[in-house]
N, C-alpha and C positions, 0 to 999 in steps of 0.2 A: 502496500498500497504505499504512495508515494505520501514523503509528510510534503503535509499544505501551510505554510505563514503567512496569515496574508498584512496586504500594504497597509500602511493606516498615510492616506496623508495629514501630512501637518497640517494648517492654517497661519497663514504669512500674518501673526496680529502686529507688523510692526515691531516690536519688544514694547506689547504695550502689558506686562506677565511685568518683564525686567519691573521698567516702568513706576510698577506700584511698587516692586519692589524695594528700590533703589526709598519710592518715599517712606514708604515703612517704616526704612531703614534711619533716614534722615529723623523722621519724627523721636526714632530709637535714642536718637546724638553722636546717631555710629556714622558722623560724615564722608569719613575715607572711603567706608563699602559703600554709601550710598553714591557718591562718586562715583566709585567704579562702574559698577551697574546700571548709570549713564551715558559715559562715555562707552564702554561695550555697546552700548543700542542706539548712537548717536556715529559707531563704527561702519553696522551695519547701512545704520536709514541714518544718515545727512540731515533725511527733511522732517526727520522728528519732533516736531517742535516743541510735546511734554518734556522729554531731553534735554532738546537743550536750557528749559525754563531749568528743568530740573535741578542742572549740573548751576546753571548760572549760580541759582541760590547757595547748591553748597558756596561755592568759592567764596561767594560775598559773605553768609556766615562765618567761614576763615577770615575773611578780611581783607582777599585776594580781586580785589575791584577792577583792575586791568582783564583776567579772564573770568573775571564776572562775565565784564562789560561785553565781552567776544563773543558768548553764550547768548543772555539777552538781545543783542544785535543780532542776529541770526534768526534768531523766534518772530525776532521782525520783523527782517527782511520775508521771515514761511508766511507771517501775513498780518500785514501793517493795521489792520481796522480791528487785533485787539490788543483791548488798549495794556495785559497786565504787564506782560517784554516791558512796554515804555515803564511804566513807572515806574516794572525794581531799575532800568538805566536812570531812572532820574534819580533810582535814590542812590544808588552807584555815586553817577557824579557829584550826589550832593555830601557823599562819604570823603568825595575823590577838593568835593573847595572845589570846584568848576564848577560857579556859579548858572554861568550863560548855556553851559549844556542840562545842566537839571530842569532850572527854569525849558527849554525850549521841548524840554519832555515833557514836563508835569503840563503844561502848556496843551500840547497834543492827546494828552488821556484827556482834560476836561471837554476836548475840540467828539471827543469820542462818544465823549462818558459825562455827563453834563452833573450828576451823581455822586461822582467818584471821589469821596473825601478825602480819599490818599493823598489824591493830587491835590486838591486845595493846602492841603495839611502839608505837602509839599510844596507851595509858594512859597506858603506863611514860612515855615525856614528857614527857605533860597531867601527871600524879603527882609527878612529880623536879622541875617547878619548879613546882611548889605546894611544895616542900620535905615531899614521906610520900614520902619514901623507901623504907620497907619497904614500903608499895605497891608502889611501884615499882617494886621489886624480885618483887617477886611476878607482878606483870606479865611483867617481862621473864624471867622464869624459863619463866613456858610457852610463849609463844611458843619458847623453847629445848626446852626439852619438846618441839615442836614438829618442830623442827629450829635441831636444835645449833652444827651450823657455817656460822651467818651468824653472821659476825663482824661487823660493825659493830651488832647489837642484846647482842650480850656488850659489847663494849668501851663500851654509853651503859649496861650493864647494870657492867661497872669504877666507871664515873663516880659512878653514884651508891651505888659506897659508900666511894668517896672521902671525897666527900660527906660520909658520917656520919664521915671516919672508920678507917673500915675497910679501913684499909692493907693486911695482910696477906690480907682476901682481896678485894680490889681488885686486887692482884700474881696472887695465881690465875689469879683472869681470862683477863690478859693477858698471863699468862706461855698461857694453854690459845692463847689467842687466835692470838699469832706460831704459834703450834707450829700450827693451823688455815692462817694464811697465809704466811709468814715474810719476803713480800715488802711487805709490807702498814707500811709509816712510820706510822701513827699510834696503831699499840700500842704502837710501840719508845717515841712519842711521850708515851703518858699512866702507860707502868709505869716512866720515869722522873723526873716527874711524884710518882710515890709515892716514888718508890727519896730522891728531892731531902726530902720529906716525912720518909721515915725515916731522913733521912741521911746514908745509902749511896750519896755521895758520887759513888767509883770504880764503882761499877753506874751508876747516872744517866747518869754525862759516858761510859760505854760505850757502852748503847745506845740514847739522844738524838744520839750519834754512828750512828746506828747507821740514827736515822730520817734525818738527814742526808743520810745516802750512795743510803739508799737515795729519796730525793727533796732534791734541790737545794732544791725551790721551796717547803719547807716554809713553814707561818705564824710569821713573826718571833719570835713567843712560843715555840716549838720551840730558837730562836737561844739566844736566853734564857735556857732553862733552860739549858744546855748552858752557860751563859756563869757561869751560878751555880756550876756545880758545879769546872770548873774556878776559880772565884773558893776553894771553900771547899778543895779538890786544894794549894793556893795554887801552881796555874797561870799565872803572873800576866796575864806578856805577851803568853799566845797568846787567854787569858779574851780581852785589850786592849783586841787584834790583831782576836776574832768579834765586840767589841760594837763598836766603830770601822765594821763596816759590818753592823751593822742600821740602820734608814735610822728616821727618830725619825718617832714620829708622835701623835698629844693621845691617843691609848690609853693609847701602850705609851712614854711619856714616863718615868712617875710609877716605871717602873719600873728604867729604863733608866739614868734621874739615881741610883738607887738604888744600883742594880749600879756604877755609875763610884763611889759613893761608898763602897761596900763595897774595892774595887780600891788606892784613894787608902790609903785606914785602913790598910790592911798592905802597906803601903808608905813607909806615913808620910809618910805628904801632907796631912798632921790640916785647915788650914785649907781644901787646896779635895775634900776628904772635906764635910768640916759644912754647907760651898757646894752638894754636889753629890743631900747628905740634905736639908737645906735645904728648894729645889726637888722634890724626888721632894715629901717633905710638903709642900707646898703644892700642887705639882698631882693631888697621890692626894686630902686635898684635899678640893683646887675653889680654893683660896682661903684656905681656917678656919683658917692653922692654928695655935700654939698664940701668945699676946702675950710671954706671957714666955721663952720662947728667942726667939721676932725680938730682946724689951731682951739681952741673954745676950750676942745676935752680935755689937751694935750697938756693947754695952762693952769686947767683947774684941778686935774690926777691928784694931787698934794691939799688939798683946800677942802675945808669944811660946807657938812650938805650942805646950808644955805647956801653954796654958789655947785651946788651937785645938783638940788633943790629947783635955779634958778636953767641949768641945764637942762635939764630934763622933761620941761614946760617946752622946750625950744624944740628939743629931736622931738618927742610924740603930737607936735602938730606936722610936721615932718611924715614924723612916719603914720601918721592914720590920716593925709593925702598921699604916699607914694603906695601902699598896702591897699587904701579905694582900689587906686587907682589898675596898682597889678591885680586885682582880682575882676572888674570891671575890661579890662584886656581879658581875662581870658574867659569871660562869663561868653563874648562879642566871639570866641574861637566855638564854643561849644557844636 
């Protein structure tokens, strides 16, 4: 009897199963394995839009923005009327600080889909980073008109108001964000920043404590804001304890030294305050400190505390100004 082996005809699915596997692996955080699946599909079928988009998303997550753009642009060429690859390309250009290209992509998405919330958000982010706050606010407002419960967009809107010193408007948006989701620490942290600017130190310490309670791993800058509020409330021992717990980094060092100066100054330790303010000034100005101040410091090294108190006041003013400008510059680079 002749053995019969049936022949099974394989259906060409264009790598759909592999694409699905790649997506599943990505959700599990197995990015390298996911990327391998997408690349395998593209070797056999370079016209797979989903595989190009999937590979681009992996490269984006790994901060390989040039590589991500190659895949996104391929997906766009395959179907120019699909908004998602264009939106993703816009986000990649945003990460590269290529503002013109990012704006071009986000505007293209809006022309294809006038209800694309993420495109309005992207436009707002770019415009805010360009210092065009009024235009940015308009774009964030458009996004919120489509979904008023989008928390991060409302926080970005509040940040744009803060950068314009429109503190009442910023506080209003942040309170709304807290009402929408009371468990998000960032809303409390940003509201604390507003209260500090308004000299509402009791309110600032209250909401900043809430931020730390909700997320013990908050960025160190949030803890420094709490330290600042406590100093202004004259809770110096608690402020010093918290300040010691904040790891010193190059980015935060000017502010940390400035806060130590504030503590020492209130404690009447004027020599220590002067040294802390001097360090803050030097670091914030990247070594470009005022030479007259340096000469004064040398002249007063052996004098009594009255001389140090006068010099501490001088350094405090300089440190306040330079640290503030240093922080504003970092926020514009976000």
